[in-house]
C-alpha positions as a Markdown table, in Angstrom:
| # | Residue | x | y | z |
|---|---|---|---|---|
| 1 | Val | -49.7 | -74.3 | -17.4 |
| 2 | Ala | -45.6 | -73.9 | -17.2 |
| 3 | Asn | -43.0 | -72.4 | -15.4 |
| 4 | Ile | -45.2 | -71.6 | -11.8 |
| 5 | Leu | -43.4 | -72.3 | -8.8 |
| 6 | Val | -45.4 | -75.6 | -7.2 |
| 7 | Gly | -45.9 | -73.0 | -4.4 |
| 8 | Gln | -48.5 | -71.2 | -6.2 |
| 9 | Leu | -49.7 | -74.5 | -7.7 |
| 10 | Val | -50.9 | -76.3 | -5.0 |
| 11 | Arg | -52.4 | -73.4 | -3.7 |
| 12 | Pro | -56.0 | -73.6 | -3.3 |
| 13 | Ser | -57.1 | -70.8 | -5.1 |
| 14 | Met | -54.8 | -71.5 | -8.4 |
| 15 | Val | -56.0 | -75.7 | -8.1 |
| 16 | Gly | -59.3 | -74.5 | -7.9 |
| 17 | Ser | -58.8 | -71.3 | -10.6 |
| 18 | Leu | -57.5 | -74.1 | -13.3 |
| 19 | Cys | -59.9 | -76.6 | -12.3 |
| 20 | Thr | -62.7 | -74.7 | -12.4 |
| 21 | Asn | -62.1 | -73.6 | -16.2 |
| 22 | Leu | -61.2 | -77.2 | -17.5 |
| 23 | Val | -64.1 | -78.5 | -19.4 |
| 24 | Pro | -65.5 | -82.2 | -17.3 |
| 25 | Gly | -63.0 | -84.5 | -18.8 |
| 26 | Gly | -60.4 | -81.6 | -20.1 |
| 27 | Leu | -56.8 | -82.8 | -19.9 |
| 28 | Leu | -54.3 | -80.3 | -18.0 |
| 29 | Cys | -50.6 | -80.4 | -18.1 |
| 30 | Leu | -48.4 | -79.1 | -15.9 |
| 31 | Ser | -44.7 | -78.7 | -16.9 |
| 32 | Gly | -41.8 | -77.2 | -15.6 |
| 33 | Ile | -41.8 | -79.4 | -12.3 |
| 34 | Arg | -39.2 | -80.9 | -10.6 |
| 35 | Pro | -39.7 | -84.3 | -9.8 |
| 36 | Asp | -39.6 | -84.5 | -5.8 |
| 37 | Glu | -42.6 | -82.2 | -6.5 |
| 38 | Val | -45.3 | -84.3 | -8.5 |
| 39 | Glu | -46.8 | -85.7 | -5.9 |
| 40 | Ser | -47.4 | -82.8 | -3.8 |
| 41 | Leu | -49.3 | -81.1 | -6.6 |
| 42 | Lys | -51.0 | -84.8 | -7.5 |
| 43 | Ala | -51.8 | -84.7 | -4.2 |
| 44 | Ala | -53.4 | -80.7 | -4.7 |
| 45 | Tyr | -54.9 | -81.5 | -7.5 |
| 46 | Gly | -56.1 | -85.2 | -6.9 |
| 47 | Glu | -59.9 | -84.3 | -6.0 |
| 48 | Trp | -60.4 | -82.5 | -9.5 |
| 49 | Val | -57.7 | -84.6 | -11.6 |
| 50 | Glu | -57.8 | -88.1 | -12.7 |
| 51 | Trp | -54.1 | -88.0 | -13.8 |
| 52 | Glu | -52.6 | -90.0 | -16.8 |
| 53 | Glu | -49.8 | -91.8 | -16.3 |
| 54 | Glu | -48.7 | -93.1 | -19.5 |
| 55 | Met | -48.0 | -89.4 | -20.5 |
| 56 | Tyr | -46.1 | -88.4 | -17.5 |
| 57 | Ala | -42.3 | -87.5 | -18.7 |
| 58 | Glu | -39.4 | -86.5 | -17.3 |
| 59 | Ala | -36.0 | -85.1 | -19.2 |
| 60 | Asp | -32.8 | -83.6 | -19.1 |
| 61 | Pro | -32.0 | -80.0 | -19.5 |
| 62 | Gly | -29.3 | -81.1 | -22.1 |
| 63 | Ile | -25.4 | -81.0 | -22.3 |
| 64 | Gly | -24.3 | -79.1 | -19.2 |
| 65 | Gly | -27.7 | -78.2 | -18.2 |
| 66 | Gln | -28.5 | -80.8 | -15.3 |
| 67 | Asp | -25.8 | -79.2 | -13.2 |
| 68 | Tyr | -27.5 | -76.1 | -13.5 |
| 69 | Trp | -31.5 | -76.9 | -13.7 |
| 70 | Gly | -31.6 | -80.8 | -12.9 |
| 71 | Arg | -34.6 | -83.1 | -14.4 |
| 72 | Trp | -37.8 | -81.5 | -15.0 |
| 73 | Ser | -41.3 | -83.2 | -15.5 |
| 74 | Arg | -44.6 | -83.1 | -17.4 |
| 75 | Leu | -47.5 | -84.2 | -15.7 |
| 76 | Val | -50.9 | -84.6 | -17.1 |
| 77 | Gly | -54.3 | -85.5 | -15.8 |
| 78 | Arg | -57.9 | -85.2 | -17.2 |
| 79 | Arg | -60.5 | -83.3 | -15.2 |
| 80 | Val | -63.1 | -85.6 | -13.3 |
| 81 | Val | -66.3 | -85.8 | -14.7 |
| 82 | Thr | -68.9 | -86.1 | -12.0 |
| 83 | Ala | -72.5 | -87.4 | -12.1 |
| 84 | Glu | -74.3 | -84.1 | -12.0 |
| 85 | Gln | -72.0 | -83.6 | -15.0 |
| 86 | Thr | -73.3 | -86.1 | -17.5 |
């Protein structure tokens, strides 16, 4: 999922829609996220997703873009497998 405003991504209906359509153990990638929005996304998806911290990344948009766009990040999480799903 890329370039959807964080306000929409943290809505319970959006969280539920994205996560219930992931197979247990499937990956969710949220990109185009501002680094200061990461913690709110982690909290919103926390009961559904275990975050793959080693896959977290931040990027600069390139020469001249930093002043206009700022930094961006990518979050990757794996859908939690519950006891009922095993």
